[in-house]
C-alpha positions in Angstrom: 67.0 -130.0 138.8 68.4 -132.0 135.9 72.2 -131.7 135.6 72.3 -130.7 131.9 74.4 -127.8 130.6 71.3 -125.7 129.8 69.8 -126.4 133.1 73.0 -125.6 135.0 73.2 -122.3 133.3 69.5 -121.6 134.0 70.0 -122.4 137.7 72.9 -119.9 137.8 70.6 -117.2 136.5 67.9 -118.3 138.8 70.1 -117.9 141.9 70.8 -114.3 140.9 67.2 -113.4 140.5 65.3 -115.6 143.0 65.5 -116.6 146.6 66.3 -120.2 145.7 69.8 -120.1 147.1 68.4 -122.3 149.9 68.2 -125.1 147.4 71.9 -124.9 146.6 72.8 -124.5 150.2 70.7 -127.5 151.2 72.4 -129.7 148.6 75.9 -128.5 149.6 75.4 -129.0 153.3 73.6 -132.3 152.9 76.7 -133.9 151.6 77.9 -136.3 154.2 81.1 -134.5 155.1 83.2 -135.5 152.1 82.6 -137.1 148.7 83.4 -140.8 149.4 84.3 -141.7 145.9 85.3 -140.1 142.6 83.6 -141.3 139.4 86.8 -141.0 137.3 90.2 -142.2 138.3 92.8 -139.9 136.7 95.6 -142.4 136.7 93.7 -145.1 134.9 90.9 -143.3 133.1 88.5 -146.0 134.3 85.1 -145.3 136.0 85.0 -145.9 139.7 82.5 -148.3 141.1 81.0 -145.8 143.5 79.2 -142.5 143.2 79.3 -139.5 145.5 77.2 -140.3 148.6 74.5 -138.0 150.0 72.8 -137.8 153.4 69.3 -138.8 152.4 67.8 -138.0 155.8 69.3 -134.5 155.7 67.8 -133.9 152.3 64.3 -135.0 153.6 64.7 -132.8 156.7 65.4 -129.7 154.5 62.4 -130.4 152.3 64.3 -131.6 149.2 63.2 -134.6 147.2 65.9 -137.3 147.7 65.5 -138.2 144.0 67.5 -135.1 143.3 70.6 -136.7 144.6 71.1 -139.0 141.7 71.5 -136.0 139.4 74.3 -134.6 141.5 76.1 -138.0 142.1 77.8 -138.4 138.7 81.0 -136.5 137.8 81.0 -134.2 134.8 81.0 -136.3 131.7 80.1 -136.2 128.0 77.1 -138.0 126.5 77.8 -141.1 124.5 78.7 -140.8 120.9 81.0 -138.4 118.9 81.7 -134.9 120.1 83.9 -132.2 118.5 86.1 -131.0 121.3 89.2 -128.9 121.9 92.2 -131.1 122.7 94.9 -130.0 125.0 98.1 -132.0 125.7 100.4 -131.0 128.5 99.0 -127.5 128.5 99.4 -127.1 124.7 96.4 -126.6 122.4 96.3 -129.3 119.7 93.2 -128.0 117.9 89.8 -129.7 117.5 89.2 -133.4 117.1 86.1 -135.6 116.7 86.3 -137.5 120.0 84.2 -140.6 120.8 82.7 -141.4 124.2 81.2 -144.7 125.5 78.0 -145.2 127.4 79.7 -144.2 130.6 81.1 -141.0 129.1 84.6 -142.3 129.0 87.0 -141.1 126.3 88.0 -143.4 123.5 91.7 -143.2 122.7 91.4 -144.0 118.9 93.8 -143.2 116.1 92.2 -139.8 115.3 92.7 -138.6 118.9 96.3 -140.0 119.1 97.3 -138.4 115.8 95.8 -135.1 116.8 97.5 -135.1 120.1 100.9 -136.4 118.7 100.7 -139.3 121.1 102.3 -142.7 120.8 100.2 -145.5 119.5 100.1 -148.3 122.1 100.9 -151.8 121.2 98.2 -154.2 120.1 97.9 -155.7 123.6 96.4 -152.4 124.8 93.5 -152.5 122.4 90.1 -152.6 124.2 88.1 -154.1 121.3 90.5 -156.0 119.0 89.0 -157.5 115.9 85.5 -156.1 116.4 85.8 -153.8 113.4 88.1 -153.5 110.3 87.9 -149.7 110.7 91.2 -148.6 112.4 89.4 -145.6 113.9 86.9 -147.9 115.7 89.7 -149.3 117.8 90.0 -147.8 121.3 93.3 -148.2 123.3 93.7 -148.4 127.0 96.2 -145.5 126.8 96.3 -145.0 130.6 97.2 -148.6 131.0 100.1 -148.3 128.5 101.3 -145.1 130.0 100.2 -145.1 133.7 101.0 -141.5 134.4 98.3 -140.3 132.1 95.7 -137.9 133.5 92.4 -137.2 131.8 90.3 -134.2 132.5 86.9 -134.0 130.8 85.3 -130.5 130.6 81.9 -130.9 128.9 80.7 -127.4 129.7 83.6 -125.9 127.7 83.8 -128.8 125.2 87.4 -129.5 126.1 89.5 -132.6 126.8 92.7 -132.0 128.7 95.4 -134.6 128.8 98.6 -134.7 130.9 101.0 -137.5 129.8 104.6 -138.6 130.4 107.3 -137.7 128.0 107.6 -141.2 126.6 103.9 -141.1 125.6 104.6 -138.2 123.2 105.8 -138.8 119.6 109.3 -137.6 118.9 109.5 -134.1 117.4 110.9 -135.5 114.2 107.8 -137.6 113.7 105.3 -134.9 114.8 104.4 -132.5 112.1 101.2 -131.9 113.9 97.8 -133.1 112.7 96.1 -130.2 111.1 92.5 -129.9 109.9 92.5 -129.5 106.1 90.1 -129.7 103.2 87.1 -127.6 102.4 86.4 -125.3 99.4 85.4 -121.7 98.8 85.7 -118.8 96.4 86.5 -115.3 97.3 87.0 -111.7 96.0 89.1 -109.3 98.1 88.6 -105.7 97.1 89.8 -102.2 98.0 88.1 -99.4 96.2 89.2 -95.8 96.5 88.3 -92.4 95.0 89.9 -89.1 95.4 89.1 -85.8 93.8 90.5 -82.3 94.5 90.3 -78.9 92.9 92.5 -75.8 93.6 91.9 -72.8 91.4 92.3 -73.9 87.8 94.0 -77.1 88.9 91.8 -80.2 89.3 92.7 -83.8 89.9 90.7 -87.0 89.8 92.0 -90.3 91.0 90.2 -93.7 91.3 91.7 -97.1 92.1 90.4 -100.7 92.5 92.7 -103.3 93.9 91.2 -106.8 93.7 92.2 -110.3 94.5 90.2 -113.2 93.0 90.7 -116.8 93.9 89.5 -120.0 95.5 90.6 -122.8 97.8 90.0 -126.4 96.9 91.6 -129.5 98.6 94.2 -127.4 100.4 95.2 -125.7 97.1 95.2 -121.9 96.9 94.6 -120.1 93.7 94.9 -116.3 93.7 95.0 -113.5 91.1 95.7 -109.9 92.1 94.9 -106.9 89.9 95.4 -103.2 90.2 93.4 -100.6 88.3 94.0 -96.9 88.4 92.3 -94.0 86.6 93.4 -90.4 86.7 93.6 -87.3 84.6 96.5 -88.8 82.6 94.7 -92.0 81.7 94.0 -95.5 82.9 96.4 -98.2 84.0 95.7 -101.9 84.6 98.2 -104.3 86.0 98.1 -108.0 87.0 100.5 -108.3 89.9 100.3 -112.1 90.1 98.2 -115.2 89.3 99.3 -118.4 90.9 98.4 -121.7 92.5 99.9 -123.0 95.7 99.9 -126.0 98.0 101.9 -127.2 101.0 103.4 -130.7 101.5 103.1 -130.9 105.3 105.4 -133.9 105.8 108.2 -132.3 103.9 107.4 -128.7 105.2 107.6 -127.4 101.7 105.3 -125.2 99.6 104.9 -125.4 95.8 103.9 -122.3 93.9 103.0 -122.3 90.1 102.2 -119.3 87.9 103.0 -115.6 88.2 105.0 -115.5 91.3 107.8 -113.7 93.1 110.9 -115.8 93.8 111.1 -116.4 97.5 114.7 -117.6 97.5 116.3 -116.9 100.9 119.1 -114.8 99.4 118.1 -113.9 95.8 114.5 -113.2 96.3 112.1 -110.8 94.8 112.4 -111.4 91.0 109.0 -111.7 89.4 108.7 -114.7 87.1 106.1 -116.9 85.4 107.1 -120.4 86.4 107.3 -122.5 89.6 109.1 -122.7 92.8 109.5 -125.1 95.7 110.4 -123.4 99.1 110.3 -124.0 102.8 106.9 -123.5 104.5 107.7 -120.8 107.0 104.7 -121.6 109.3 106.0 -125.1 109.8 109.6 -123.8 110.5 108.7 -121.2 113.0 110.0 -118.1 111.2 108.1 -114.9 110.6 108.3 -112.2 108.0 107.1 -108.7 108.8 106.0 -105.8 106.6 107.7 -102.5 105.8 106.9 -99.2 107.6 106.8 -95.8 105.8 106.8 -92.6 107.8 106.3 -89.1 106.5 104.5 -85.8 106.9 101.6 -84.6 104.8 100.9 -80.9 104.5 97.3 -81.4 103.6 94.9 -84.3 103.4 97.0 -86.2 100.8 97.2 -89.4 98.8 100.2 -91.7 99.4 101.4 -94.2 96.9 104.1 -96.9 97.5 105.7 -98.6 94.6 108.3 -101.2 94.2 109.9 -102.2 90.9 107.3 -100.2 89.1 104.3 -102.0 90.8 101.9 -100.2 93.0 101.8 -102.2 96.2 100.0 -99.8 98.6 98.0 -96.6 98.4 95.9 -94.7 100.8 94.7 -91.2 101.9 96.2 -89.7 105.1 95.2 -86.5 107.0 97.5 -83.5 107.4 100.4 -84.1 109.7 102.8 -87.0 110.4 101.7 -90.4 109.2 103.0 -93.9 109.7 102.0 -96.7 107.3 102.8 -100.0 108.8 102.7 -103.6 107.6 103.2 -102.8 104.0 103.9 -106.1 102.2 106.7 -105.6 99.7 107.2 -107.8 96.7 110.7 -108.5 97.8 113.3 -107.3 100.3 116.0 -106.3 97.9 114.3 -103.4 95.9 113.8 -99.9 97.2 110.3 -98.6 97.9 109.4 -95.4 96.1 106.9 -93.2 98.1 104.8 -90.4 96.5 102.8 -88.0 98.7 100.3 -86.1 96.5 98.8 -83.1 98.3 95.3 -81.7 97.7 96.6 -78.9 95.6 98.6 -81.2 93.3 102.0 -80.6 94.9 104.1 -83.7 95.2 106.9 -85.0 97.4 108.9 -88.1 96.8 111.3 -90.1 98.9 112.8 -93.6 99.0 112.8 -96.3 101.6 116.1 -98.1 101.2 115.8 -101.9 100.6 118.4 -102.4 103.3 116.0 -101.0 105.9 113.1 -103.4 105.1 112.2 -105.9 107.7 113.9 -109.3 107.1 113.3 -112.6 108.6 115.2 -113.2 111.8 117.1 -116.4 111.5 115.3 -117.1 108.2 113.8 -120.4 107.4 116.4 -123.1 106.8 115.9 -125.5 103.9 116.4 -125.7 100.2 114.5 -123.5 97.6 114.3 -124.0 93.9 112.6 -121.9 91.2 112.5 -121.7 87.4 110.6 -119.5 85.1 110.5 -116.5 82.7 111.1 -113.0 83.9 107.9 -111.0 84.4 108.2 -107.2 84.2 105.9 -104.2 85.0 107.7 -101.4 83.1 107.6 -101.2 79.3 111.2 -100.3 78.9 112.3 -103.7 80.2 111.9 -105.6 77.0 114.1 -108.6 77.5 112.4 -111.5 79.5 115.0 -114.2 80.0 114.5 -117.7 81.4 115.7 -117.8 85.1 116.6 -120.6 87.5 117.6 -120.2 91.1 118.6 -122.5 93.9 119.5 -121.9 97.5 119.9 -123.6 100.9 120.4 -122.6 104.5 122.1 -124.2 107.5 121.8 -123.4 111.1 125.2 -123.0 112.9 124.2 -123.5 116.5 121.1 -121.9 117.9 122.0 -118.3 117.0 123.6 -118.3 113.5 122.4 -119.2 110.1 124.3 -119.2 106.8 122.5 -119.2 103.4 123.9 -119.5 99.9 122.2 -119.2 96.6 122.8 -118.9 92.8 120.9 -117.5 89.8 121.3 -118.3 86.2 119.5 -116.6 83.2 119.6 -117.4 79.5 120.8 -113.8 78.7 124.2 -114.9 80.2 123.4 -113.2 83.6 124.8 -115.1 86.6 124.8 -114.3 90.3 125.8 -115.9 93.6 125.0 -114.8 97.1 126.0 -115.6 100.6 124.2 -114.4 103.7 124.9 -114.7 107.4 122.1 -114.0 110.0 123.4 -113.9 113.6 121.8 -113.2 116.9 124.8 -111.7 118.8 122.8 -111.4 122.0 119.2 -111.5 123.1 119.0 -107.8 122.2 121.3 -107.6 119.1 120.9 -109.1 115.6 123.3 -108.8 112.7 122.9 -109.6 109.0 125.8 -109.7 106.5 125.2 -110.2 102.8 127.3 -110.3 99.7 126.3 -110.9 96.0 128.6 -111.4 93.0 127.2 -110.9 89.6 128.4 -111.4 86.0 126.6 -109.8 83.1 128.7 -110.0 79.9 126.1 -108.4 77.7 126.4 -105.1 79.6 130.1 -105.6 80.4 129.5 -105.9 84.1 131.2 -108.2 86.7 130.9 -106.8 90.2 129.9 -107.2 93.8 127.4 -105.8 96.2 127.7 -106.0 100.0 125.2 -105.0 102.7 125.0 -105.1 106.4 122.4 -104.4 109.0 122.6 -104.3 112.8 119.9 -103.7 115.3 120.3 -103.6 119.0 118.6 -102.6 122.2 121.2 -100.7 124.0 119.2 -100.4 127.2 115.6 -100.5 128.3 115.3 -96.9 127.0 117.4 -96.9 123.9 117.2 -98.9 120.6 119.5 -98.4 117.6 119.7 -99.9 114.1 122.1 -99.2 111.3 122.3 -100.5 107.7 124.4 -100.0 104.7 124.7 -101.2 101.1 127.7 -100.8 98.8 128.3 -101.9 95.2 131.0 -101.3 92.6 130.3 -99.8 89.2 130.2 -103.1 87.4 127.7 -104.8 89.7 124.4 -105.6 88.0 121.0 -106.7 89.2 119.0 -108.9 86.9 116.6 -106.1 86.0 119.6 -104.0 85.0 120.3 -106.4 82.1 116.8 -106.4 80.7 116.7 -102.8 79.4 115.6 -102.4 75.7 118.5 -100.1 75.0 121.8 -101.7 74.0 124.0 -99.1 75.6 123.5 -99.3 79.3 124.5 -96.3 81.4 125.3 -97.3 85.0 125.8 -93.7 86.2 122.3 -93.6 87.6 122.8 -96.7 89.8 123.2 -96.4 93.5 126.8 -96.6 94.6 126.1 -96.7 98.4 123.3 -96.4 100.8 123.3 -95.7 104.6 120.6 -95.8 107.1 120.4 -95.1 110.8 117.4 -95.1 113.2 117.3 -94.6 117.0 114.7 -94.5 119.6 114.9 -93.3 123.2 112.1 -93.4 125.8 112.3 -91.7 129.2 109.4 -91.3 131.7 110.5 -87.8 132.5 111.7 -86.4 129.1 109.4 -88.4 126.8 110.0 -90.5 123.7 112.4 -89.6 120.9 112.6 -91.2 117.4 114.9 -90.4 114.6 115.7 -91.8 111.1 118.3 -90.9 108.5 119.0 -92.4 105.2 121.2 -91.4 102.2 121.9 -92.7 98.8 124.7 -91.8 96.4 124.8 -92.7 92.7 127.9 -93.2 90.5 127.0 -89.9 88.7 127.3 -88.0 92.1 123.6 -87.5 92.6 122.4 -87.8 96.1 119.1 -88.4 98.0 118.9 -87.7 101.7 116.1 -88.1 104.1 116.0 -87.1 107.8 113.2 -87.3 110.2 112.9 -86.8 114.0 110.1 -86.8 116.4 109.4 -86.2 120.1 106.3 -86.9 122.2 105.5 -86.6 125.9 102.3 -87.3 127.8 101.4 -85.0 130.7 98.6 -85.3 133.2 96.0 -83.5 131.1 97.5 -83.2 127.6 100.0 -84.7 125.2 102.7 -82.9 123.1 104.2 -84.1 119.8 106.8 -82.4 117.6 108.2 -83.7 114.3 110.7 -82.5 111.7 111.4 -83.9 108.3 114.0 -82.9 105.6 114.4 -84.3 102.1 116.9 -83.3 99.4 117.6 -84.7 95.9 120.2 -84.3 93.1 122.8 -82.4 95.1 125.4 -82.6 92.3 125.1 -79.0 91.0 127.7 -79.6 88.2 125.6 -82.2 86.5 122.2 -80.6 87.5 122.7 -76.8 87.1 118.9 -76.2 87.1 116.6 -77.7 89.5 112.9 -78.2 89.4 110.8 -77.3 92.5 110.5 -80.9 93.6 114.4 -81.2 93.5 114.8 -78.4 95.9 115.6 -79.3 99.6 112.3 -79.4 101.5 111.9 -79.1 105.3 108.7 -79.8 107.2 107.9 -79.2 110.8 104.9 -80.2 112.8 103.9 -79.4 116.4 100.7 -80.6 118.1 99.0 -80.5 121.5 96.2 -83.0 122.2 93.8 -83.1 125.2 91.9 -86.3 126.0 88.3 -85.6 126.9 87.5 -89.1 128.1 85.3 -91.7 126.6 87.4 -92.0 123.4 87.1 -88.2 122.6 89.9 -85.7 122.3 90.8 -82.4 120.8 94.0 -81.3 119.1 95.7 -78.1 118.0 98.6 -78.1 115.7 101.0 -76.1 113.5 102.5 -77.3 110.3 105.3 -75.7 108.2 106.8 -77.0 104.9 109.3 -74.8 103.1 107.5 -71.4 102.6 104.0 -72.5 103.7 102.7 -72.4 107.3 99.4 -73.8 108.5 97.8 -74.1 111.9 94.5 -75.6 113.1 92.4 -77.5 115.6 90.4 -80.7 115.4 88.0 -82.8 117.4 88.1 -86.6 117.3 85.4 -89.0 118.6 86.1 -92.8 118.7 83.6 -93.5 121.5 81.5 -95.7 119.3 82.4 -99.4 118.7 82.2 -99.3 114.9 82.1 -95.6 114.0 84.6 -92.7 114.5 84.9 -89.3 113.1 86.9 -86.1 113.3 86.3 -82.5 112.2 89.0 -79.9 111.8 89.5 -76.3 110.9 92.8 -75.0 109.5 94.2 -71.7 108.4 97.1 -71.0 106.0 99.2 -68.0 107.0 100.6 -66.9 103.7 97.4 -66.4 101.7 95.1 -66.1 104.8 92.9 -68.9 103.5 90.8 -71.2 105.8 89.9 -74.8 105.4 87.3 -77.0 107.0 87.5 -80.8 106.8 85.7 -83.8 108.1 86.5 -87.5 108.1 84.6 -90.6 109.2 85.1 -94.3 109.2 82.5 -97.1 109.7 83.0 -100.8 110.3 79.9 -102.6 109.1 79.3 -106.4 109.1 79.9 -106.3 105.4 82.8 -103.8 104.7 85.1 -101.2 106.1 84.3 -97.8 104.8 85.7 -94.3 105.2 84.9 -90.9 103.9 86.5 -87.5 104.0 86.0 -84.0 102.6 87.7 -80.7 102.9 86.9 -77.2 101.6 88.9 -73.9 101.7 88.8 -70.5 100.1 90.8 -71.8 97.2 90.4 -75.6 97.1 88.2 -78.5 98.0 88.7 -82.3 98.0 86.7 -85.5 98.6 87.8 -89.1 99.2 86.0 -92.4 99.9 87.3 -95.9 100.5 85.7 -99.3 100.9 87.4 -102.6 101.5 86.4 -106.2 102.4 85.7 -109.5 100.8 83.0 -111.7 99.3 83.1 -115.4 100.1 81.2 -118.1 98.2 80.9 -121.3 100.1 78.6 -124.4 100.3 75.9 -122.5 102.2 75.8 -119.4 100.0 77.5 -116.0 99.8 78.8 -114.2 102.9 80.4 -110.8 103.1 83.4 -109.9 105.2 84.7 -106.5 106.3 88.3 -107.9 106.2 90.2 -109.3 103.3 90.4 -113.1 103.3 93.8 -114.8 103.7 95.1 -118.2 102.7 93.0 -120.1 105.3 89.6 -119.1 106.4 86.4 -120.3 108.0 82.6 -119.6 107.9 81.2 -119.3 111.5 77.6 -120.1 112.0 75.6 -119.1 115.2 72.4 -120.9 114.4 70.3 -118.5 112.3 70.6 -115.6 114.7 71.7 -112.3 113.0 73.8 -109.6 114.6 75.8 -111.8 116.9 79.4 -110.5 117.6 82.4 -112.8 117.3 86.0 -112.0 118.1 88.4 -113.3 115.4 92.1 -112.9 114.7 91.2 -110.2 112.0 89.0 -108.3 114.4 85.3 -108.3 115.4 82.7 -109.6 113.0 78.9 -109.8 113.2 76.6 -112.5 111.8 74.4 -111.7 108.8 70.7 -112.4 108.4 71.5 -116.1 108.0 73.5 -116.2 111.2 76.9 -116.6 109.4 80.1 -114.6 109.4 83.5 -114.9 107.8 86.6 -115.7 109.9 88.9 -114.1 107.4 92.2 -115.4 108.7 93.2 -118.6 110.4 96.8 -119.0 111.5 98.2 -121.8 109.3 99.5 -124.7 111.4 98.8 -122.9 114.6 95.8 -122.8 116.9 93.3 -120.1 116.1 90.6 -119.1 118.6 87.1 -117.6 117.8 84.9 -116.3 120.6 81.2 -115.5 120.7 80.4 -112.3 122.6 77.7 -113.8 124.8 76.9 -110.5 126.5 75.1 -109.3 123.3 73.0 -112.5 122.9 69.2 -112.1 122.8 67.6 -113.1 126.1 66.2 -116.3 124.7 69.5 -117.6 123.3 72.1 -119.8 124.9 75.4 -120.9 123.4 76.5 -124.4 124.4 80.1 -123.5 123.8 81.0 -119.9 122.9 84.7 -120.6 122.2 86.3 -122.8 119.6 89.9 -123.5 118.7 91.0 -124.6 115.2 94.4 -125.8 113.9 94.1 -125.3 110.2 96.4 -126.3 107.4 97.3 -123.6 104.8 94.7 -123.4 102.1 91.9 -125.0 104.1 88.3 -123.8 104.5 86.3 -124.7 107.6 82.9 -124.5 109.1 82.7 -123.4 112.7 79.3 -124.1 114.1 78.3 -122.6 117.5 75.3 -124.6 118.7 72.5 -122.3 119.7 69.9 -123.3 122.3 66.7 -121.2 122.0 64.7 -121.3 125.2 61.7 -119.7 126.7 62.2 -119.3 130.4 59.3 -118.9 132.8 58.8 -118.5 136.5 55.5 -120.1 137.6 53.5 -118.9 140.6 51.5 -122.0 141.5 48.3 -122.2 143.5 45.9 -125.1 144.0 42.1 -124.9 143.7 41.9 -123.8 147.4 44.4 -121.0 146.9 47.2 -122.8 148.6 50.8 -123.3 147.3 52.8 -126.5 146.9 55.3 -127.3 149.6 58.8 -126.1 149.2 61.0 -128.9 147.8 58.2 -130.8 146.1 59.3 -132.5 142.9 58.2 -131.3 139.5 58.0 -134.3 137.1 57.5 -134.8 133.4 54.9 -137.1 131.8 57.2 -140.1 132.3 57.9 -139.4 135.9 61.3 -137.9 135.3 62.5 -135.2 137.7 62.6 -131.7 136.2 63.1 -129.4 139.1 61.8 -128.6 142.6 59.3 -126.1 144.0 61.1 -123.2 145.7 59.8 -120.5 148.0 56.2 -119.4 147.9 55.1 -122.0 145.4 57.5 -120.8 142.6 58.8 -123.1 139.9 61.4 -122.0 137.4 61.5 -123.7 133.9 64.6 -123.1 131.9 63.1 -124.1 128.6 59.3 -124.1 128.2 59.5 -125.1 124.6 60.8 -128.6 125.5 58.6 -129.1 128.5 55.7 -131.4 128.1 52.8 -131.9 130.5 54.0 -131.4 134.1 52.8 -132.5 137.5 53.9 -131.9 141.1 54.4 -134.8 143.5 53.1 -133.9 146.9 53.8 -137.2 148.5 54.5 -140.8 147.5 51.1 -141.3 145.9 49.6 -137.8 145.5 50.0 -135.6 142.4 48.5 -132.6 140.8 48.6 -131.5 137.1 49.9 -128.0 136.2 48.1 -125.7 133.7 48.7 -122.2 132.7 48.3 -119.8 129.7 51.3 -118.8 127.7 51.3 -115.5 125.6 51.8 -115.9 121.9 54.6 -113.3 121.8 57.7 -113.9 123.9 59.1 -111.0 125.9 62.7 -110.9 124.7 63.6 -107.9 126.9 63.3 -110.0 130.1 65.4 -113.0 131.1 62.3 -114.9 132.1 58.5 -114.4 132.0 56.4 -114.6 135.1 53.1 -116.6 134.7 50.4 -117.8 137.1 49.7 -121.5 137.1 47.1 -123.8 138.7 47.8 -127.2 140.0 44.6 -129.3 140.0 44.2 -132.8 141.4 42.0 -133.6 138.4 44.1 -135.9 136.1 42.4 -134.3 133.0 43.9 -130.9 133.7 46.9 -130.4 131.4 49.4 -127.6 130.9 48.5 -124.9 128.3 51.3 -124.3 125.8 51.6 -121.5 123.2 48.2 -120.1 124.2 46.2 -123.3 123.9 45.2 -125.6 126.8 45.4 -129.4 126.2 
């Protein structure tokens, strides 16, 4: 059997279905004790002079054609020419590279390979072909000769090249920024559409929103524009949150942004401007920035809006009960988040997530940042738009401390300077201290703001974090100085904020989680928020209990009359869920907020891969009303969708949501169920539709053209994409179902998974007298090349009939017969192989029938 990748895979399938294991056993036991020579010497990378030796007489004795031996003698190797392979150096993935192999399948160490692997360039004396070509990429180096400890492992079946080299063969870290695959172009539209309607008695509400991001990538440049449109009973609102262009200078590890941007200064970030900034590239520095998390309790199926500095940055619909919205990307880390929960009957609750509690970068990226531009505002009352310039830098103090300093100047005479210390006190404890001094003559303010946050893991069971922010009466933020009104009243400013959160997990008692935050203004107004939850899993059920309390405007002297929303509100939630197995569960719950109590039951089914739903019934105690609700979500190859509806004696509501992306590229238009990020790729699996791939964003499926969008590639890191081979049609083979890619930020890539379409057949062969060929007889092609061997009972397995020409069987040194058989026009795709009857005639004019016709 020919040692080709497709043939090897076919033989594996054959062994599991046929009694041909004797062929494998014969080959294994016919080896003369041990392999006498290895075709590749790891230490030198040079081919050996000898091949593996076989016992020819033993092969003949077992009825196996000795000609088979030559196909098993050579070690695994690539064919000559260029091959795109995954490169690994000392166990670390270095992405893909276009590798070159000579006629013996040996690897060429050219400049492209050396750069991709961050390997030293050997001296000229180690060039294998000096002066043969002016192209520097055509020069191959004897790398193993220059660095004798080099080991080369070639894995053609997985399209990998693995190198192990000595430390002196690696480039110094200061010189190795990595070699990343850039370039490419493509346009995109990210979208999130949502509609929500509700009616309760005479009250009705309609809300519709469309959040879009339009842009393109070209030559490692990123251009993006994000818009937010909302329409409700009070009118329409359209905002452009940003429009900017961006590129990264890899050698300097710096990113340039131009347009409508948010300042990313390490200590004075978050101010929206129209201008430009140069900042460290976090992905090249190893830092990470997380999103914010918002927790709360909804009394009914409700809509949640999260705003920052007047801009709507997140909105969604949540079911009744506790909710946790994670990975919300704030515009900055210095401005509070305002959260609104709008219930189905129009009631509204609001609370604030303090800026001090937002996730910050741990040991944030060192390096200088610069920005200049004109202030950009979202609220109409902020009429002054000064010109702003900022600068900052950061320095690492040892391995666990970093200090950052920055300054801001504006042409409305505003000035600010900040100093921040990030410190890792222990592997489980991190501390951040920050102070800002501001001067704003136009509003008669010169003051300071100080903040601190501490997070620690007290033990394996207990984690604790605290944060606080204080400022004096004369401290001003830049936005405080842009009010249209000449007389600025600071009494509404926050004087101090405190936040505490704690978690405790115990196998016997369950898990506890609590959060408390408070804010006090200079006028004496206060906002407090307290939440606590407990959960415990038992053998056959799970329990969960939550409580939440909010209060506002506690200064009764200045606020003698309160509105309903200013009254203290307390919510409690208790639920019991029972897993039913297979992704199904039931839940009963009780919910109380202030003077309203509800209880109900629900059934949830997430047993399907791309579809889940739940139905619920609920009863309100006070007015004895009953509500039915249903929600469903569906992940399609083109979008993520969800729908929900509820109906009660007094109200009803409906909501729908769809999100995804449309990507325009060189091969056409492809839809994605996930929003596309800075770097992305188009994966192609031949022209086969419906093939599942695993990507960093989640599973995707190929469209009718065999293409799918890999919506997110980790910039300057290895990203893997895997084809789910279990779902492939029976006539499809993938040469390499896994690919790794190291993409630069802003690049667009094409990831082609080579598809081999085959028609496998098992022939039952008889001659004109009804006999069968001898076991082990060779099956040859028209040129006399070995294809496979006859196995038990005159059976011959062909892995790919489409590529098989006229075949014949060699009975002895000078006796042959020609194979002929009829092939159905329609292929049976439900079976791994088709079983056909064949005749082997000594007449030289008898030829094999292919696709229903006999030649």
